N, C-alpha and C positions, 0 to 999 in steps of 0.2 A: 504493500500500500504506500502511496505517496503521501507526504505531509503537506499541510497547508503552507508551512514555512518554506518548503522547497519551491513552490510556485511563486510565493511572494518575494523570496530572495532573488529568484530568477528575474522577476519583473523589475525589482529595484536595481539589479545589476545592468539590465538592458537600458534603463532610464538614466544610468550613471547617477544614481541618487541613493546609494546604499546607506547614507546617513538620514534619509527620509526628511530632507529639508523641504522639498517641493511637494512630495506625496507622502504624508504621514502614514505609518503602518496601519492605524485604524481605517483610514480611507481606502488603502489597498485591500484590506479585508472586506470592506463593504462592497467593493467592486467584485471581489471573488465570490461573495454570496450572491450577488446579482448574476454573475456568470453561471453559477450552478443552477439558479432558478430558470434562467433562459435556456440552458442546455437541457434541463429536465423537461421543459415544455417542448423542446424540439426533438428530443430523443427519449420519450417516456418509457419505451419498451426495454431499455437496457441501461440507462444512466443511473437511476436509483430505484431499484425494484424491491418491494417488500412482499413477504409471505406471512400472513398472520390469520388467526381465527377471529371471526367476527359474528355477532348476533344478527339475525334477520328480523325485519319488521313484518307484520301481518300483511298478506297480499302477495301479488306477483312481482311488483316493481321494487327493486332494491338499488341502493346507492353505495358507492365506495365510501370508506371512512374519510374524515376530514384530511385534506392534503392529497387525496388520490387524484391522479390525472387520467390514467388509462387502465382499464381492466385488461388483464392478460389471460387469466384462467381462474376457474372455480373448480379445483380438482376433486374435492371430496367434502362430504359432511364431516365435521370435526370428529375424529375418532370413529367414523362410520363408513358408509358405502361411498363408492366412487360416483362422481357426478359427470354426466356426459354433456358435451356441447352439441346443440342441434340448430339447424336453420329454422328460423321462425316460420317460414313458409311451409315446412314439413310439419311443424307442430300444429299450425292452423289447418292444414289439410287433413291431419289425422283426427282432429276434434275441434270443430268450430266453437265449442263452448268450454274449452279447457280452462279459461280464466275463472270459471264458476265451479270448478271441481272442488271436492271436499278438501279443506286445508289440512296440512299435516306438517310435522316438524322436519321430516327427512326430505331433502331435495333429490329429485331423480335426474333432472336435466336443467340446463340454462341456455339462454340465448341472449345476444346483445347486438346492438346496432353501432358500428364504428363511428357513425355520425354523432352519437351521444355516448362517448366512451366512459363516462363516469357512472352510467346506469346499466343494470342488467335485469333480466326477467327470469324468474325461476318457475319450474313446474314440478309438482303441483303447487297451487298457492300455499304460502307458508302460514302457519298459525301463530307466528310471532315467537315461537320457542326454538326455532332452528338455529344451528351454529354451523358455519361453513368455513373452510380454509380459502382464503383469497390470495391471488398473486396479482399485483398491480404496480404500475409505475406511480411514483409519488414525488412530492416536493421534498427535497432533502432538508435536514435540519440545518439551521444557521450555524456557521462556524464561530467559535469563540477563541481567538488567537491567544494561547497561553504557552509561553516558553517554546513555541514551535513544535510541540509534540502532538498536536491534533491531527489525526489521520483524515484524509479525504474520503467521503462516503460514496465513492464512485470508482469504476475501473481505472487502472493506471493509464490506459490508452487515451483518456481524456485530458491528460496533463497539458499537451500542446494547445488544443482548442481553448481550454480555460485560460491558459497564459495569454493567448492572443486576445481573448475578450477583455481581460484586465488591462493589458497594454492599450487596447483601443480606447477604453474609458479614460485612461491616464492622458493619452494624446488629445482626447476631446477637451479635457480641462485646459491643456496647454495650447489653446488656439492662437494666442498671440505670436507664437513661433511658427505659425502656419503648419501645424501638425495635423490638421483635419484630413489631409490626404492619407497620412499614415493610419489614422483612425479608420477611415473607410476601407483601406487595404486589409487591415487586420480583421475587421469585422467580416469582410468577404472571405478571408482565409478561415475564420471560425465557421461560417456557414457552409463553405465548401467541404471542410473536413467532416462535418456532420452529415452532409448530403451524400458524400461518397460512401461513408460508412453505412448510411441508410440503404443505399442501393445494394451493397454487398449482402446485408442481412435479408433484404426483401427477396433476393435471388435464392436464398437458402431456406426461406420460410415455406412451410406446408401450405398449399393453396386450399381454400375452402370454397365450395361451389356457391355462387351468388344466388342460384335458383336450382330446384331439383332437376337433375339430369344434365346440368351444364358443367363445364370445366373451368 
């Protein structure tokens, strides 16, 4: 794991400001926290992923816990049976009245719409007593820089994009020296790094049919 201090020291060295006269350490840390939030929003499936058990509310519509950005999977009832993901069109075709089924604690299957990534639907309707394991992308906790020992809550592969984002914010502040061009270039590098990684992951991801009988 990389340390927050590793990124901040690298930024200060690049800025030729290791004494933090122009960019105080707390300011750099605030930029790093902003960089993590922006990167988590751009790469919610792998930047900061949580797996935890959570209670369900009564009914079919369920929401991710606070801070959740993107549902990845609902693999099982906590301590119980496996939960399968199904296409909503198949669920609707099998039973047009499934939302009115008898509520129970155990979930058999779930479905979700990527256009609403913080919400999912469970079948059968839950009675409010269910507990399921969730895997989801979330907003990372804010860093508190203390003695340079705090570890980054993300994969090491994100060190360079995060460094570029923080540098971009620093150059935006230093606009009197006409550093806005540097800011734009670094933000573009940050976005390109995340985009290239996104394409690589998409190529290896299992495809789910958009409709029954389609690829």
